[in-house]
C-alpha positions, -999 to +999 in steps of 0.1 A: -433-091+301-452-056+289-432-033+314-402-015+302-378-032+322-380-061+344-362-075+376-346-108+372-326-118+404-316-083+409-305-074+376-320-049+356-328-062+317-341-033+297-354-041+265-335-023+234-304-029+216-265-023+227-244-005+206-207-013+209-183+010+194-148-002+180-117-002+207-088+019+200-062-001+188-035-012+223-009-022+199+021-005+201+030-007+165+006-007+136+018-004+100-010+006+072-005+000+036-017+026+013-018+044-023-034+074-034-026+061-074-028+022-077-044+022-107-018+036-136-007+038-171+024+018-183+054+039-178+039+060-148+050+061-111+027+039-085+034+052-054+029+032-021+031+044+014+038+027+046+026+045+076+038+035+114+010+045+142-001+028+173+003+036+209+043+038+210+050+075+204+082+068+187+108+044+176+143+041+165+147+008+145+123-006+117+129-036+096+100-045+071+095-071+042+073-057+011+068-079-020+054-065-055+047-078-086+080-076-107+063-085-139+045-056-140+066-031-117+104-020-111+115-006-077+127+034-087+131+050-048+120+058-014+109+087+002+109+094+035+123+120+064+144+088+078+182+097+085+194+064+080+170+039+060+185+009+038+165-005+016+181-039-003+163-046-039+183-071-051+159-100-052+134-095-076+097-088-064+112-081-027+122-050-008+142-055+025+141-022+045+158-010+076+161+021+097+181+024+125+186+061+127+175+091+148+141+087+167+108+087+143+078+098+157+043+075+154+028+087+118+061+084+102+057+072+064+077+054+038+067+059+006+082+032-021+080+047-058+076+021-086+075+023-123+050+006-143+065-018-170+039-039-183-001-034-181-015-062-159-027-065-120-008-079-094-005-070-050+018-054-029+022-068+003+037-061+031+049-091+045+062-082+076+068-050+099+087-046+131+094-014+152+114-003+184+136+012+210+178+012+196+181-011+227+154-032+215+173-034+180+204-039+195+188-071+214+166-082+184+136-075+201+119-055+179+082-053+183+062-070+154+038-045+142+000-054+136+000-050+094-034-034+082-048-026+045-023-054+030-022-067+001-028-034-019-040-043-053-022-024-083-035-022-119-012-012-149-033-002-182-015-004-214-008+031-229-032+042-260-024+061-291-045+084-306-045+079-345-049+106-370-056+094-406-045+123-436-079+137-456-061+121-483-055+083-469-091+074-481-088+049-517-122+041-530-142+044-499-118+031-475-083+039-456-051+024-471-051-001-439-074-008-411-070+000-374-085+010-341-087+051-336-071+047-304-050+014-306-032+002-273+002-003-267+017-034-284-009-035-312 
């Protein structure tokens, strides 16, 4: 067919391509995991944020489970504007979060702060997230959220230290001892 379109059974077929955009999320709740500092040096703070979104404008109750590599991170605290949040951190590498306070708006954030304790790499994972109204919470019917960007890779680098040798430490063309100019922690 050489025409710009053909008519097949009363249906016009136009040559070319069709681009289909991404549809807006219709999930009542989403929970997105993110970090602005997922690579740190031992001793520094790693902050991991859960942002609540979706088509629901608000919620009164949240339940989340977050796991983290306890061999390289130690849970410190959470920053949020919620008024009735509890975090159970008794199990190594797991946080159980319950928020049953005043109404929270879509876009609410929970920032979990960890102290880097040892060099290594691991994942922070939002294992589950559910949200809903106070009534849904009382009935045990919170809505399971769609979890986005989980797991989140975290890297803790070893500290490095600058070494300065005094001028008089040369002995017959060499130093009193041999070492790197910037050794890492533990060496």
